[in-house]
C-alpha positions as CSV (number, residue, x, y, z in Angstrom):
1,M,-34.6,-20.7,7.5
2,T,-31.9,-22.7,5.8
3,S,-28.1,-22.3,7.3
4,P,-25.4,-21.6,5.4
5,Q,-23.6,-23.8,2.9
6,P,-20.4,-25.4,4.8
7,Q,-18.4,-24.4,1.7
8,T,-19.7,-20.5,2.1
9,V,-18.4,-20.5,5.6
10,S,-15.5,-22.0,4.9
11,T,-14.9,-19.2,2.6
12,H,-16.0,-16.5,4.9
13,R,-13.6,-17.4,7.1
14,Q,-10.6,-17.5,4.8
15,V,-11.7,-14.1,3.9
16,L,-11.1,-13.0,7.6
17,N,-8.0,-15.3,8.2
18,L,-6.7,-13.4,5.5
19,A,-7.9,-10.3,5.8
20,V,-7.4,-9.0,9.5
21,P,-4.2,-10.1,10.1
22,A,-3.1,-8.1,6.8
23,F,-5.1,-5.1,7.9
24,L,-3.2,-5.0,11.2
25,S,-0.1,-5.2,9.6
26,L,-0.9,-2.6,7.0
27,I,-1.7,-0.1,9.9
28,A,1.4,-1.3,11.9
29,E,4.3,0.7,10.2
30,P,2.0,4.1,10.0
31,L,1.5,3.8,13.6
32,F,4.7,3.3,14.6
33,L,6.1,6.0,12.2
34,M,3.6,8.2,14.0
35,A,5.2,7.3,17.6
36,D,8.9,8.2,15.7
37,S,7.7,11.4,14.6
38,A,6.5,11.8,18.8
39,V,10.0,11.0,19.7
40,I,12.1,13.2,17.0
41,G,9.1,16.0,17.9
42,H,10.7,16.0,21.4
43,I,14.3,17.8,20.0
44,G,12.8,20.3,17.9
45,T,10.7,21.2,15.0
46,V,13.6,21.7,12.3
47,Q,14.3,17.9,13.0
48,L,11.1,16.9,12.8
49,A,10.1,18.8,9.4
50,G,13.5,17.0,8.4
51,L,12.1,13.6,9.0
52,G,8.9,14.5,7.7
53,V,10.9,14.9,4.2
54,A,12.9,12.1,4.7
55,S,10.2,9.5,5.0
56,T,8.3,10.9,2.2
57,V,11.2,10.2,0.1
58,L,11.6,6.3,1.5
59,T,8.0,5.6,1.6
60,T,7.6,7.1,-2.0
61,A,10.6,5.2,-3.1
62,T,9.2,1.9,-2.0
63,G,5.5,2.2,-2.8
64,L,6.8,2.2,-6.0
65,F,7.8,-1.0,-6.0
66,V,5.0,-2.9,-4.1
67,F,4.5,-4.4,-7.4
68,L,7.2,-6.8,-5.3
69,A,4.9,-7.6,-3.0
70,Y,1.5,-8.3,-5.4
71,A,3.9,-10.5,-8.1
72,T,5.1,-12.8,-5.5
73,T,1.7,-12.9,-4.2
74,A,0.1,-13.8,-7.7
75,A,2.6,-16.1,-9.0
76,S,3.3,-18.5,-5.6
77,A,-1.1,-18.2,-4.7
78,R,-1.1,-19.9,-8.5
79,R,1.0,-22.4,-8.1
80,M,0.3,-23.4,-4.8
81,G,-3.6,-24.0,-5.8
82,A,-1.8,-26.1,-8.9
83,G,0.1,-28.3,-6.3
84,D,3.6,-26.6,-7.3
85,R,4.8,-26.1,-4.1
86,A,8.5,-26.3,-5.5
87,G,7.6,-23.4,-8.4
88,A,6.0,-21.1,-5.9
89,A,8.8,-21.2,-3.5
90,Q,11.2,-20.6,-6.5
91,A,8.7,-17.8,-7.6
92,G,9.3,-16.2,-4.1
93,M,13.5,-16.3,-4.6
94,D,13.4,-15.0,-7.9
95,G,11.1,-12.1,-6.4
96,A,13.6,-12.0,-3.5
97,W,16.8,-11.4,-6.0
98,L,15.0,-9.2,-7.8
99,S,13.8,-6.9,-5.2
100,I,17.6,-7.3,-3.6
101,I,18.5,-5.8,-7.1
102,I,16.5,-2.7,-7.5
103,G,16.9,-2.0,-3.7
104,V,20.8,-1.7,-4.1
105,L,20.1,0.3,-7.2
106,V,17.4,2.8,-5.2
107,A,19.6,3.0,-2.2
108,A,22.3,4.2,-3.9
109,L,20.4,6.8,-5.7
110,L,19.2,8.1,-2.0
111,V,22.1,7.6,-0.1
112,F,24.6,9.2,-2.5
113,G,22.0,11.8,-4.4
114,A,20.4,12.7,-1.0
115,P,21.0,16.7,-1.2
116,V,19.9,16.5,-4.7
117,V,16.3,14.7,-3.6
118,V,15.5,16.8,-1.1
119,G,16.5,19.7,-2.7
120,L,13.5,18.6,-5.1
121,F,11.2,19.2,-2.3
122,G,12.2,23.0,-1.5
123,T,13.0,22.1,1.6
124,E,14.2,25.0,3.6
125,P,17.8,25.2,4.5
126,A,17.5,24.5,8.0
127,A,15.4,21.3,7.3
128,A,17.2,19.9,4.3
129,G,20.4,19.1,6.9
130,P,18.3,16.6,9.2
131,A,16.7,15.2,6.4
132,V,20.1,14.7,4.3
133,E,21.4,13.1,7.2
134,Y,18.1,10.8,8.3
135,L,18.2,9.6,4.6
136,R,22.0,8.8,3.9
137,I,21.4,6.4,6.8
138,A,17.9,5.1,6.9
139,G,18.4,5.0,3.0
140,V,20.7,1.8,3.1
141,G,17.8,0.1,4.0
142,I,15.8,0.4,1.4
143,P,17.1,-3.5,-0.1
144,A,15.8,-4.9,3.2
145,M,12.7,-2.8,2.7
146,L,11.8,-4.6,-0.8
147,V,13.2,-8.0,0.5
148,T,10.5,-7.5,3.2
149,M,7.6,-6.8,0.6
150,A,9.0,-9.7,-1.9
151,V,8.9,-12.4,0.6
152,T,5.2,-10.5,2.3
153,G,3.7,-11.5,-0.7
154,V,5.1,-15.2,-1.3
155,L,3.5,-15.7,2.1
156,R,0.4,-14.3,1.1
157,G,0.7,-17.1,-1.7
158,F,0.9,-19.6,0.9
159,Q,-2.2,-18.2,2.7
160,D,-0.3,-16.7,5.8
161,T,-0.8,-12.9,6.7
162,R,0.1,-14.1,10.4
163,T,3.4,-14.0,10.0
164,P,4.3,-10.9,8.5
165,L,1.7,-9.2,11.1
166,V,4.1,-11.0,13.8
167,V,6.7,-9.8,12.5
168,T,6.0,-6.4,11.8
169,V,4.8,-5.9,15.7
170,V,7.7,-7.2,16.9
171,A,10.1,-5.3,14.5
172,F,8.4,-1.5,15.1
173,S,7.7,-2.1,18.7
174,V,11.9,-2.7,18.9
175,N,12.1,0.0,16.2
176,L,10.4,2.3,18.9
177,A,12.2,1.1,21.8
178,L,15.6,2.0,20.3
179,N,14.3,5.6,18.9
180,L,14.0,6.5,22.3
181,W,17.5,5.0,23.4
182,F,19.1,6.2,20.5
183,V,17.1,9.7,20.2
184,L,16.5,10.7,23.8
185,G,18.7,8.6,25.6
186,L,22.2,9.0,23.8
187,G,21.2,12.3,22.1
188,W,22.4,10.8,18.8
189,G,19.3,13.0,17.5
190,I,17.9,12.6,14.1
191,A,20.6,10.1,13.3
192,G,19.5,7.8,16.1
193,S,16.1,7.4,14.7
194,A,17.7,6.9,11.4
195,W,19.6,3.9,12.8
196,G,16.7,2.3,14.5
197,T,15.0,2.4,11.6
198,L,18.0,1.0,9.3
199,I,18.7,-2.3,12.1
200,C,14.8,-2.9,12.5
201,Q,14.5,-3.2,8.8
202,V,17.1,-5.6,8.3
203,G,16.0,-7.6,11.0
204,M,12.5,-7.8,9.7
205,A,13.9,-8.8,6.3
206,L,16.3,-11.3,7.9
207,A,13.5,-12.7,10.1
208,L,10.9,-12.8,7.0
209,V,13.4,-14.8,4.8
210,I,14.1,-17.2,7.6
211,V,10.8,-18.3,8.1
212,F,10.4,-18.5,4.2
213,V,13.3,-20.7,3.9
214,V,12.9,-22.9,6.7
215,R,8.9,-23.1,5.6
216,T,10.1,-24.3,2.0
217,R,12.8,-26.6,2.9
218,G,12.4,-30.1,0.9
219,A,10.5,-28.4,-1.4
220,G,13.2,-28.3,-4.2
221,A,13.5,-24.8,-4.8
222,S,16.7,-23.3,-5.4
223,L,18.5,-20.6,-3.1
224,R,21.1,-19.5,-5.4
225,F,20.4,-16.4,-8.3
226,Q,18.9,-17.4,-11.5
227,P,19.0,-15.1,-13.8
228,A,15.8,-16.6,-16.3
229,G,14.0,-16.2,-12.8
230,V,14.5,-12.9,-11.8
231,L,14.1,-11.7,-15.4
232,G,10.8,-13.3,-15.5
233,S,9.3,-11.7,-12.1
234,L,10.6,-8.7,-13.7
235,R,8.7,-9.1,-16.6
236,D,5.5,-9.5,-14.7
237,G,6.4,-7.0,-12.2
238,I,6.6,-4.2,-14.5
239,P,2.9,-3.7,-16.2
240,L,2.1,-3.5,-12.1
241,L,4.6,-1.0,-11.6
242,I,2.9,0.8,-14.7
243,R,-0.3,0.7,-12.6
244,T,1.1,1.8,-9.6
245,L,3.2,4.8,-11.5
246,A,-0.3,5.8,-13.1
247,L,-2.7,5.6,-9.4
248,R,0.3,7.1,-7.8
249,I,-0.2,10.3,-11.0
250,S,-3.6,10.6,-10.4
251,L,-3.4,11.5,-6.4
252,L,-0.3,13.8,-7.2
253,V,-2.4,15.7,-9.7
254,T,-4.5,16.0,-7.3
255,T,-2.8,17.6,-4.5
256,W,-1.2,20.1,-7.3
257,V,-4.6,21.2,-8.0
258,A,-5.6,21.3,-4.1
259,A,-2.6,23.1,-3.6
260,R,-3.9,26.1,-5.7
261,L,-7.4,26.6,-4.0
262,G,-5.9,27.9,-1.0
263,V,-4.4,27.1,1.9
264,V,-7.7,25.5,3.6
265,A,-8.4,23.8,0.9
266,L,-5.2,22.3,1.0
267,A,-4.9,21.8,4.7
268,S,-8.8,20.1,4.8
269,Y,-7.8,18.1,1.9
270,Q,-4.2,17.2,3.1
271,V,-6.0,16.0,6.5
272,S,-9.0,14.3,4.7
273,M,-6.6,12.5,2.6
274,T,-5.0,11.2,6.0
275,V,-8.4,9.5,6.9
276,W,-8.8,8.3,3.3
277,N,-5.4,6.4,3.7
278,F,-6.5,4.6,6.7
279,L,-9.7,3.6,5.1
280,T,-7.7,2.1,2.0
281,M,-5.9,0.1,4.4
282,A,-8.8,-1.9,5.6
283,L,-10.3,-2.3,1.8
284,D,-6.8,-2.8,0.8
285,A,-6.6,-6.1,3.2
286,L,-9.3,-7.1,1.2
287,G,-7.6,-7.0,-2.3
288,I,-4.8,-8.9,-0.1
289,A,-7.2,-11.5,0.3
290,G,-8.6,-11.5,-3.1
291,Q,-5.2,-12.0,-4.6
292,A,-4.5,-15.2,-2.5
293,L,-7.6,-16.7,-2.7
294,T,-7.9,-16.0,-6.7
295,G,-4.6,-17.3,-7.2
296,A,-5.2,-20.7,-5.5
297,S,-8.4,-21.0,-7.0
298,L,-7.0,-20.4,-10.7
299,G,-4.1,-22.4,-9.7
300,S,-6.1,-25.2,-9.1
301,G,-7.9,-25.3,-12.4
302,D,-11.5,-24.3,-10.9
303,R,-13.0,-21.7,-12.6
304,R,-16.7,-22.3,-11.2
305,R,-14.8,-21.6,-7.5
306,T,-13.1,-18.7,-9.1
307,R,-16.2,-16.9,-10.2
308,E,-18.0,-17.6,-6.8
309,L,-15.2,-16.3,-4.6
310,T,-15.2,-13.3,-6.9
311,T,-18.6,-12.5,-6.4
312,L,-18.3,-13.4,-2.7
313,M,-15.4,-10.8,-2.2
314,V,-17.2,-8.0,-4.2
315,K,-20.2,-8.5,-1.6
316,W,-17.3,-8.1,1.2
317,G,-15.9,-5.2,-0.4
318,A,-19.4,-3.0,-0.2
319,W,-20.7,-4.0,2.4
320,V,-17.0,-3.0,4.7
321,G,-17.5,0.1,2.5
322,V,-20.9,0.5,3.9
323,V,-19.7,0.2,7.6
324,L,-16.5,2.0,6.9
325,G,-18.6,5.0,5.2
326,A,-21.5,4.8,8.3
327,G,-18.1,5.2,10.6
328,V,-17.1,8.1,8.7
329,L,-20.6,9.7,8.2
330,A,-20.9,9.7,12.1
331,L,-17.8,10.9,13.1
332,H,-17.3,13.6,10.3
333,R,-18.0,16.7,12.7
334,V,-15.8,15.1,15.5
335,L,-12.5,13.9,13.7
336,P,-11.9,17.5,12.3
337,V,-11.7,18.6,16.2
338,A,-8.4,16.3,16.4
339,F,-6.5,17.5,13.5
340,S,-7.3,21.4,13.9
341,Q,-8.0,24.3,15.8
342,D,-9.0,26.6,12.4
343,P,-12.9,26.6,12.2
344,A,-12.8,27.2,8.6
345,V,-10.6,24.0,8.3
346,R,-12.5,22.0,10.4
347,A,-15.9,23.0,8.4
348,A,-14.0,22.1,5.1
349,M,-12.9,19.0,6.4
350,A,-16.0,17.8,7.8
351,A,-17.9,18.4,4.5
352,G,-15.0,16.9,2.9
353,L,-15.6,13.5,4.8
354,I,-19.0,13.7,3.7
355,V,-18.0,13.1,0.2
356,I,-15.3,10.5,1.3
357,A,-18.2,8.4,3.4
358,V,-20.5,8.3,-0.1
359,M,-17.4,6.6,-1.8
360,Q,-16.7,4.2,0.4
361,P,-18.9,1.2,-1.1
362,L,-17.4,2.1,-4.4
363,S,-14.3,2.0,-3.3
364,G,-14.4,-1.1,-1.2
365,V,-15.9,-2.7,-4.9
366,V,-13.1,-1.2,-6.7
367,F,-10.0,-2.4,-4.3
368,V,-11.6,-6.0,-4.2
369,L,-11.8,-6.5,-8.0
370,D,-8.5,-4.6,-8.4
371,G,-7.1,-7.5,-5.7
372,V,-8.9,-10.1,-7.8
373,L,-7.2,-9.4,-10.9
374,I,-3.9,-8.7,-9.6
375,G,-3.8,-12.2,-7.9
376,A,-4.9,-13.5,-11.5
377,G,-1.9,-12.4,-13.1
378,D,-3.9,-9.8,-15.0
379,G,-1.2,-7.2,-14.7
380,R,-1.0,-6.1,-18.3
381,W,-4.4,-5.4,-19.0
382,L,-4.5,-3.3,-15.6
383,S,-1.4,-1.4,-16.5
384,G,-3.2,-0.3,-20.0
385,A,-6.8,0.2,-17.7
386,Q,-4.9,2.5,-15.2
387,V,-3.4,4.7,-17.6
388,V,-6.7,5.2,-19.5
389,M,-8.5,5.7,-15.9
390,L,-5.8,8.6,-15.4
391,V,-6.8,10.2,-18.6
392,A,-10.4,10.1,-18.0
393,Y,-9.7,11.5,-14.5
394,L,-7.5,14.9,-16.4
395,P,-10.5,16.7,-17.4
396,M,-12.5,15.9,-14.2
397,I,-9.5,17.3,-11.9
398,L,-8.5,19.9,-14.3
399,G,-12.2,21.2,-14.3
400,V,-11.7,21.8,-10.6
401,F,-8.9,23.6,-10.9
402,L,-10.1,25.8,-13.8
403,A,-13.4,26.4,-11.5
404,S,-10.9,27.4,-9.0
405,P,-13.7,26.7,-5.8
406,T,-12.5,28.0,-2.1
407,G,-12.7,26.6,1.5
408,S,-15.2,24.1,2.3
409,A,-16.4,24.0,-1.6
410,G,-13.2,23.4,-2.8
411,V,-12.8,20.6,-0.6
412,V,-16.1,19.1,-1.7
413,W,-15.1,19.3,-5.6
414,L,-12.1,18.0,-5.1
415,W,-13.2,14.7,-3.7
416,T,-16.5,14.9,-5.8
417,A,-13.8,14.4,-9.0
418,F,-11.6,12.0,-7.4
419,G,-15.3,10.2,-6.6
420,G,-15.4,10.1,-10.3
421,F,-12.1,8.8,-10.9
422,M,-13.3,6.2,-8.6
423,L,-16.4,5.2,-10.3
424,V,-14.7,5.2,-13.8
425,R,-12.1,2.7,-12.1
426,G,-15.1,0.6,-11.0
427,L,-16.5,0.4,-14.2
428,I,-13.6,-0.4,-16.2
429,L,-12.9,-2.8,-13.8
430,A,-16.4,-4.5,-13.5
431,W,-16.3,-4.8,-17.2
432,R,-13.2,-6.9,-17.1
433,G,-14.5,-9.0,-14.1
434,R,-17.9,-9.9,-16.1
435,G,-15.6,-11.3,-18.4
436,D,-13.3,-14.5,-18.7
437,A,-9.9,-13.5,-20.5
438,W,-8.3,-12.9,-16.9
439,M,-9.4,-16.7,-15.8
440,R,-6.4,-18.4,-17.3
441,L,-6.4,-21.8,-15.5
442,G,-3.5,-23.6,-14.4
443,A,0.2,-23.2,-13.0
């Protein structure tokens, strides 16, 4: 038996070194948000409901601008690969300035328009008050959240996913302590939770910016606002924003259909979507590794290395998907017990988890290819392709709506339709990946 080639072993290690901290960083925030919910849950159901609405608004508002992380990862990784450290640092600084501008605009909208935004969710009056109160305080931290995204992206481009992990864990650990103190100790209620979140988000952004400035000191990048650079970051980010919007619309349409298939189908779908979201974090971590490695490889001008990396990363995605799918399949009757006492919901969720398990190998390949193309700076193609994918998906999910299956059948058909969406994504991304048009070399 021949031993693995040193370069292959080194590449496997690179993937692990990037993906594992990225995964832990991705799951840290949801886990601590769950802890926040537990703290608020001790002061009342109305406050917990308000927190749920406000958190959904904040995560949606920030999730739309995830391109700030993706675009800076691709740009900084490519320039680092080309040996242009100053250019990589400048890309990060321009992205940070862009995130501040967008963040201030979004924060103003949420803080001053909180009652209107909360009202769009059809929130009951009793829960609307706490939701508005939370949003008006925590919404001030939106610029800090977006700066965190942008700087995290450029650090990933520098092949560093560990620093964001450390900062995230420290910040959200402090957030939990502050919540316990402010909410239960000082009796500030939901406002205390909002203040804890705001303080930690600002601290997190400042910590990452300081690390970034120290690490790039002497590289020759300017810390000042540069209109041309910021406009360039915006231009690079808009296609990824369109991609993200199209992807989120597909999820919203699926939820809309689920809501019309009965209470059991909706409840089971929402809970199984929680499991799906956790699985996507593991696969998204591989996509992040793909972004960083692909950008650096193309920046160095090595087409062959890029192709080898892509092939290797796709294998990683498929095998991780197999492992995740096997785990879900093994637990598909156990997990529902933790989420519901209703036998009908448990049965429907178990059925849906079987479909989710089967989808995982395909999902792994999709997330990796998506990450590779983002790392290559192929955002314009991705935006158009994602719209095509959405258009292809609409007949599938609307077919489920017209058939109107209920109970377990409804959940199975919802996830089967979504599996069709993932298959379309996989085929289109694989077609693009097989060609060379996306492999633009150099800085």
